[in-house]
N, C-alpha and C positions, 0 to 999 in steps of 0.2 A: 767195525765200519759204521754201523748205525749209531753206536754210542758216540763215535767221533762227530757224526753229523749233528746229533742232538746237542752235544756240548758246543759245537760251533754255532748253532742257532741260538743257544742260551747266551753266548758271549755277544752276539749281534744284538739280541734283545736288550741286554744290559747296557751296551753302548748306546743304543737308540734312546733308552730311558734316561741315561745320563745327559745325552745331548738335548733331549726334550726338556728335562728338568732345568738344565742350565739356561736354555733359551727362555723358558717360562719365568725363571727367577729374574733374569736381566730385563725381560720385557716388562715386568711389573715394577721395576725400579723407576722412580720419577726422573725424567730427563732434566739435566741442569741447563738452564737457559742463561746466556750471558748477554748483557746489554753493553753496547759500545759507547765510549766517551772519548772526546778529544780535548786535551788540555789547551788553554788559551791564555794569552797575556791580558791582564785587566788590572783595575785598581781594587784594593781591598782595605778594609779598616777593622780595627778591633774596638768594640763599643761596650759600654756599661749601661745596661738598661735600668732606669729608675721610673717608678710610677709617681704621679703627682696630679696637680690640678691648677687651673688658672686662678690667680689671686690678684688683688688690687693693692698697690703701694700707697695710694691716697684714697681714703674714705672717711666719712663722718657719720656717726650715729647720733641722732638728736632726739631729745624728749623734753616735755614740759616739766618744770619743777613740781607742779601740782596739776591735777585734772581740771577740766572745765569744758565749757561749751565753745566749740570752734565756730567763730563768726566769719573767718576769712580763710580761704584755701587758695594758695598761690601757685600750686603745682600738683599734678597728679602723677601717680606711679608710671615711670617710663618717660616722663618729660625731661628735656634738657633744661638745666637750671644754671643761672649765673652766680658768681661769687657774691655773697651777702644778699641774695634774693630771698624774700620772705616766703617761706613754705606754708606756714599756717599761723593764725592768731586766735587766741581764746578771748572770751568776753572779759574786758577789763574796766567796765563802767564803774563797778563798785570800788575797784582800786583807785580809779581816777578821782572819785568823790572823796575817798579817804585821804588821798594825797592833797587835795585842795584844802581839806580841814587841817591837815598837819601844817600846810604852808601858812594858814591863818594863825595857828597857834605859834608858829615860829616868829611871825611878825609881832605878835603880842609880847612874847618872851624877849624878843630883841629890843622892843621899845621899853619894856620894864627894866631890862639890864642897863640900857643906856641912861634911863632916867635915874637909876640908882647911882650910877657913876657920877652924873652931873650933880646930884643932890649932895654927894659926900666928897667930891673932889676938893682937895686942899683945905678941908674944914673938919677933918677927923680928929677929935681930941685924943689924948692918951688914955692909958689904963684900960679898964674893962669895956668901956664904950667903944674903944678902938678895935678891940678883939671881936666884939659883937658885930660891928659894922663889917669887919673883914670876913666873918663867917657869912654874913648876909650877901656880900658880893660873891663869895665862892658858891653859895647856894644858887644864886641867879645864874652864875656861869655854868653850873652843872645842868640846870634846867634848860638853858639855851643849848648846850651840847646835846642833850637828849632829843630836843625837838629837831635839831639838825640831823641826827642819826635816823630819826623816824622818817624824815623827808627822803633821805638817801635810800633807806630800806624800801620805801614804797616806790621810789623812782626805779630802783633795781627790779622790783617785782613787776612793774609795768614793762620794762625791757624784756624780762623773762616770759612775759605773756605772748611774745612773738618769737617764732622759730625762724632763724636765718641761716642759710647754708654758708659755711666758712670756705667752701671750695666750689669751683665750677665743675659740672659733670652731669650725671644722669641720676634722677631720683629712682633708685633701684627698688625701694620699698616704702610704701606709705600705708598706715593702718586704716585710712579712710579715703573715699573718693568723692566726697561731697561735704559742704559746710553744714552748719546747724546740727551737728551731732556731738555727743559727749565723748571725751577722751580721758584716759587716766594717765597717771605718772609713769606707767610701765609701757605705754604705747610709744613706738619708736619710728623715726624716719631715717632712711639710710641713703646717703648720696655717694656715688662712686665716680672717681675720675677715670674714664676709660683709657686715657693715654697712659695711665700708670699701671696698666695690667702687666703681669709677669707670670711665668710658669714656676710654680713651687714644687720641688721634688724632695723626697726624703732619702738621705744618703746614710747607709749603715756605717757604723764606726769602723768596721773592718776594711771598708773601701776608701776611708778618708785619705790615706796616703797616695791613692791613685788619681785623685781629683784635685784640680787647682783652678783659681780664677783665670778666666780668659780662654779656657778650653772650649773647643767647638762642640756644639750640641745640635742634634736634630730632634725636633719635637713633633710627635705624631698625636693628634687628638682623636678621641673616639668618635666625635661628631663629624669629623672631616677625614675619613680614612684614606682618601685619595690625594690629600694635600699634606705636605710636611713643611715645617718652618725651621730654617737653619739660623742658629743664633749662637750665643756663647754664655758661659757662666759669669754672672755679675758679682755674686758674693756667696760665701759659705758661712752660715751662722757660727758664731763663737760658742754660744750656749747650746747644749744638747736638748733633745726632746726625748722623754721617757715614754716608750710604747710597750705594748704587750710582747712585741717581738725583739725588744732590746733597745739600745741607745741609737738614735739617729740624729742627723744634722740637716737643717733646711738648706737646700741649694736653690738660689734664685737665678732664673734664666730670663734674660731680657727679651721683650717682644717689641718690635718696632711699630709705630703708628699704622703702617700699611698692613701689618699682620693682625692688628687688634680690631680692625673695622667690623669683622663678622664674628668676633669672639664674645663670649658671655662669661660672667663670673661663675666659677665653680666647674667649668668644663674639665672632664677627666682626660688623661692621656699618658703618654710615655715619653721620657726624655732619654735619647741615646747619646751618652757622652762619649765622644771620640777619644779613645786612649792612644791610638796610633793609626797612621795611615801609610799605605805603600802604593806606589804607582808602577805600572808596567811590570808586574810580577806574574809568574806562571801560576795559574789557578785551575782548579778542578772541582766539579760539584762534589759535595760531601757524600752523596749517594753512590758515587763511583768508587769510594774507598771502603775497604773491608778491614775490620779490626779483628785480628786473630792473635791470641796469646800476648795481648798487650802491645802488638805491633800494628802499624798501618800499612796495608798492602793493596796493590792493584794486580790485575792479571793481564799479562801480555800473551798474545797468540803466537806460538811457534809451531809451525806446521799445523797439525790437527790438535795440538795440546794447548792448554792454558796454563801458563807458568806464573807463580807468584813473583812479584817484584816489590821489595820493601820501599817505603817512602819516608821522607822526613817532612813533617807538617809544620807550618808556621802559624800565621793568623787564620782563624776559622770564624766566619761570621755570616749569618744569613743564608746558610746552606751552601756556602762556597769556602774552599780551603786553599791556602797558599801552599804551593809545592816548593820546598827548598832543595830537595834532591831526590833522585830515584827514577825520574822520567824526564823526557825532553818535550819540547813544544810539538814536534812532528809525530810523536808516538800516538798509537791508538790503544787505549786501555779498555779493560772489560771488568764488569762486576757481575757477580752471581745474583740472579733474581729469584 
C-alpha cells in the first residue's frame, strides 16, 4: 500500500517536472512577430543606375603663346563674357616698334625691287649679262618676300598678345584677378557656355544592349538631393573609355536651360535610366516579401496560423516590387520581423 502511494507520488512529480520543463522551454523561445502589409495598385519602373557628373558641351581654354606683363584685364573669374570679348592683353610695345621697323624695311625693299624692274625692263641684253640680271631680280624678289613674311609674323604676334573668347559664356577660371602682373605660357583662361551643360555618365559595356538614345532618364545630383531632373539620352559615344574597372562608354543626358540655372560644372550625381515602366499594377513593399529556398513568399493569416503563399515577382525597384501572381489587391499579408 505504501509502496503504491510512493510510486504514485513519484509519477506525479515526474509529470510536474515534464510540464514545468516544457513550459520553461517554450517560455524562453523568442516570439515571432508579424507585420501586416496591404498590396496596392501603383506605377513602377525598372531603372539602371549610372554615376556621373555635369559637363559642358562648349568650352574654351585659352593661353598666350608666350609669357609677358598683363597690361589689360577685361574680365575676372565668374564674370559673364561676350563672344570675341578681350579677356586680357600683354605688353606689346616692343612688338609694335619692331613691326614699324619691318614695315619701313618692306617699303625700302619694295622701292628697290620696283627700281630694278624699271631700270632693266625691255633693255636686257642676251648672254651672261641677261642671266646676271635675272638672278638680281630673283634676289630682290626673295628679299621682298622675306620682308612681307616678317611683317605678317609680327602682325600675328600682336594679335596673339590679346586673348579673346571665341564663345559667349562664363569665365570659369582665370589665373589672375588684376592687371600689371606677369603670366607664363602655361597660365590658362577657361570660358564655359552654361547653356551647353549636360550630364555625363559611364555605361559599362555589359549594359550597352539595354540602353538606347531617347530613353527616359531621371538625374539626381548630390548637391540637390530633394530635386530630380527628368530628361533623356542624347547620345552614346562610339569610342570606349578604358578604366580600371573595364570598358565603359559615355552617355550624354541633356539638360534644359531651366535645369542648368543653378548647376555648376563638375557636380556629381546619379542617372537612373528607365528601362521599363508599368502603370496600375499590383505592388507590395519588398520588406513584406520573404525569400526562402529560392522562392518569394508572403504569409497569410488563416485562423491563428500564418501560412506561406508563394509569389511571382516582376519589376522590383526602390524598395517596391511588382506582384504578378499569388495574392490579390484585397489580401492582407504578413512578414516575419
